N, C-alpha and C positions, 0 to 999 in steps of 0.2 A: 732602505729602498727609496725613501723620499729624498735622501741626499743625492741620489744618483740622477734624479730627473733633471735638475738644472744643468748638470754636466752633459747629459745626453742632448738636451735642447741646444746647448752652446755648440756642440760638435755638428749637429744637423745644420745649424745656421752657417757655420764655416763652409760646410760642403755646398750648400745652396748658393752662398755668395760666390764661391769659386766657379760655379757653373755659369754665372752671368757675365764673366769676363771674356772678351775676345782675345784670341791667341795672338801674341805679339812676336814678331821676328826677333831673333837674337840681336841684342844691341840697341833695341828701340823700346822705349816705354810708351804707354798710352799718351802721356803728356808730351812726349818728344815727337810724335808723328805729325808731320806737317802735310795738310791736304791742299793740293793746288788744282784749280779748274782750268782746263785747256779747251779753247773754242776752235772749231774748224768749220769750213763751209761746204765742201763737196760731200757726196755720199760716202758712207763708211768703206765701200769696196774700192774706191779710187786711190791712186798712189799717194796723194798728200795725206790721206787718213791712214794708210798702211804705214807710212813713215812715222806718223804720230804715235801709233800703237807700239812700234818698234822702239821709239825714243822713250816712251813711258816705261816700257819693260826694262830698258837699260838703266834708266835713272833710278827706278825703284830697287833694282838689284844692286847697283853700285853704291847707292846711298845706304845700304844695309838696313832697309826698312824704316829709315827716318822720314821718307817722303812717300806720300800716296797721291797719285794723279788721277783725277776724274776727267775723262775725255768726252767731248760733245761734238760729234760729226754732224754733217748735214745742216748746219746753221741753226741747230737746236738751242744754242746759247746766244750766239751773235751772228748776224748776217754777213755775207762776204765783204760788203763795203763798210761794215761797222766794227770789224774786229780790231783794227789798229787803234782807233779811238776808244774802243771798249776796253782794251788792255790798259791804255793810259789812264782811263777813268777808274779802273779796278773792277769793272763788271766781270771780266775774266782775268785770271792771273797770267795766263799764257794764251797766245793766239797765233794761228797760221793764216796768212793772207797772201794774195797776189798783188804786187806793187802796181801792175799795169791797170788794176781796177780803179786807181785814182791818178789819172794822168797829170803829170807835172809836179806831183807831191814828192816823188822819190827820184830826183834827177840823176843821181849817180847810179843807182840801181837800174834805172831806165836804159842805161847804155848797154846792158847785157841783152836786152830784148831787141836790139838792132840786128840786122842780118849779117852776122859774123860767120855763118856756116859752120857752126860747131859740129864735130863728128858725132857727138852723143851727149846725153844728159850728164853722165859722170864727169866728163871734161868740163862742161859748162858750169856744173854745180860747184866744183872745186875752184874754178876761176872766180866765180861769184863770191865764194867764201873768202878767198884771198883778197879780192877787190874791197870788200866791206871791211875786212880786218886791217888792210893797209891804209885806206882813205878815211876810215872812221867818219863817214858823212853825217852832216848835221841833221839829215832827214830822220835819223834814228836816235837823236840825242835824248828824247823823252822816254826811251825804252831800253831794255837790255836785249840785244840780239843773241838768241840761243843757237840758231843755225839758219842756213839759207840753202836753197837748192833750185833747180829749174826742171821744167818738163823737157822731154826730148825735142830735137829740132822738128819743126812742122813739115808736113807733106801736103800735097793736094790730093784729097780723096774725092772721087766724082762718080756720078751715074753715067756720064758720057766719057769715053776714053780720051785721055790726053797723053800724047807721047812726046810732045815738044812744047816749048814755051808759046809757040804760035797757036797751038791748040787751045790756049787759055783765053784767046781773044774773045771779048764780049761774054765770056762764060760767067754767069752769076754764081758766086762762091761765098759762103758764109766765112767771114774773116774779121779779125779785130786787131786793134792797135797797129803796131808796125807791119804786121802781116797784111792788113788792109791797105796800107800805103804801098807796099810792094806789089800787091795784086793790081792796084790802080795803075801803077807805073808800067806794069807788064801788059796792060790792055784788058785785063779781066774786069768784071763788074762786082766789086766787093759789096756784100750785104751784111750789116751788123745785126746780130741777134744772139741771145744766150744759147749755149750748147743744148739745153733742154728743148728748144724750139726747132732744132734742126731736123729731126725725123719727120715731123709734120710738114715742114717747109719743103723737104725733099719729095715727099709723097705728092704734094700739091704743085710741084714744079716751080716754086718761088725761088729756090736755089737748085743748082745742079751739082753741088759739092760742098766740101768743107775744108778749110785750111787749118790743120790742127796736128798735134803729135799723134802717132799712129796707134797708141794703146786704146783709144776710144773706138777703133774698129771692132774690138771685142767688148770692151767695158760698156759701151753704149749701143752695141749692135749696129754700128754704122755700115759694116761690111754688107749687110743685107740690102742697103740702099745704094752703096757706093762700091761697086766691084772693081774699081780701077784706082790705082795710086800712082802719082807722079812723084818720084823721090827728089825733092828740092832741097832738103836740109836747110829750110829757111829759119825763121826766128824761133827762139825759145821764150817761155814765160817764166819770170822769176818769182820766187816765193820767199818769204821770211817767217821764221818763228820767233816771236818777241815776247818778252816778259815785263810785267809791271815793274818799273825801276825801283820803287820803294820796297816792293815785295822781295825783289832779288837782293837788294842791299841788306835786308834784315835776315837773310839766310845765314846759317852757320858756315864757317870757312870751308869745312870739308864738303858740304853740300854744294857750295859755289864751285869748288874744284871739280866735282862730278859734272855739273852743267857745262863749265868751261871746257872740260876735256872732251866733251862730245861735239863741240862746235864744228870742227872740220871733218871729224869722223862720220858724223851723221850726214853731212852734205855728200860725202863720197858714197856712203851706203845707199842713200836715197837715189842718187844718180845711177848707180850700178843696178839697183833693184828695178827701176822703171825702164832702163835699157833692156834688161832681160825680159821684162813684161811686154815690151814692144815686139820683141822677136816671137814671143808666144802668141801675141795677138795677130801678127802677120801670118804665122803658121796656121793658126786656127781659121783665119779668114780665107786662106788659100784652100784649105781642106773643106771648109763648110760652105763657102760662098764662091769658090773658084776665083778668088782675088787675083788680079793681074797687076804686077808692080813694074813700072817703066822707069828706067834710068835716063837722066839727061845726057845729051852728047857733050863733048868737050866744048864745042862752040856755044851751046846753050848755057853751060856753066859759066863761061867767060861773060856772056851777056848778062846773066843773073848777077854776077859780082859787079859789073860796071853799072848796072841799074841800082844796085844797093849803095854805091858810094855817095851819091847825092843825099840819100837819106841819112847817112852817117855824118856828112858835112853839115846838114841842117841841124842835127843834134848838137854838134860842137858849137855852132853859132848861137843856138838857143840857150844852152846852159852857160856859155861863157858870158852872156849878157846878164846872167844871174850871179856872176861872181865865182863860178865853178870852172876849174881848168879842164874843159872838155877834151882838149887834145891829150892831156896827161891820162885821163881815164881811158880813152880809146887806145892809146899807146900801151897802157898796162895790159889791157885785155888781149891785144894783138901779140904782145911779147910772150904772154903766158900760152896763148894758142899756138905759137910757133915752136914751143918746146916739145 
C-alpha cells in the first residue's frame, strides 16, 4: 500500500499541471504564439475600428493561431497624432492613423484628400492602395504599410437647408483640411474643431453644419442637429495601418505572407463596409429625424469641379518643390478613377 502512494501523487500532479495550460489552436505551440498590440484612435463603434477588428480576426484565422492581436481603440494606447511615431518607436506594434492629422508629412497620400469627387469609399480605398503600392513613397519608409483606406466622400450636413452652392454663402460649417479650403473658396465660413465638439457648437449656433462623410449622421447622432444634407461628394480622408518595421522583418515568412495578402483585400473590404454603413445611416436619419437629402444641379457640379482645380494645381506646385512628381501622382489617381 505504501508503494502505491508515490505513484498516486505523481498521477495527481500530472492532472493538475494539465489543468493550468491554456488551450492552443492546432499548429501553434505556446512558445510560437506572437502577440501584437494594435493602436487606434476613434471610438470602438466607428468604421476605422470595425475594420481593425475584422483585420485582427482574419490574421489570427489565416495565421493558424500563430498570431494573437490585442486591439486598443479610442486612443487608449496612443493618441491620434502620436500613433505613427509611436509605431516607429515600438510603443505599439501596429497602428491606424489619418494622414491629414499631420499636414505636409505625407505628401503623396495627401493627394487622395484633394477634391477628386470619388463616387464612394470602396473606389477611393482601392485607388489609395494602388497609389501607395505603385509609388512606394518615402513618407512610409520607416514602417511597413499593412493596408490603407478612406472614409466616404464628404457631404454638407446642416441645421439650415442648403439646396445649392449659393446657399452655402457665409454659412459657418465645421470643416477641416482640404474640405475647409473648398468651403472657403465656395464662400462658406469654415470653422476648425474636432468632431467631438460639433454637437455643442451646433446647439450654441457657433456652426450651422458639418462637412463630413455621412455615417456620422447616425454614429454621432448628427441627424438630430442637422436634418439637411447637400450631396457634394467632396473630399475623402485617408487612413493607413502601419507596423513597426523591425517587428515585421522578424516575422516568419508564412505570417508575412498572411499580412501581405490582406493589403488590398482589406482596403476593398473597409471601403465596401463603410459605404453600406453610410446607406444605413441615411435611411436611419430619414426615418428617425426626417432627414432631407438634396442633390446638386449639373451647373453646380460643374462649378464645384472648376473650384476644385486650383486646389489641385496648388498641391502639384507645393509637392513638386519638395522633389515629388505631383503631376504623376494626380495623373495616376485620375487614370484609376476613369476606369
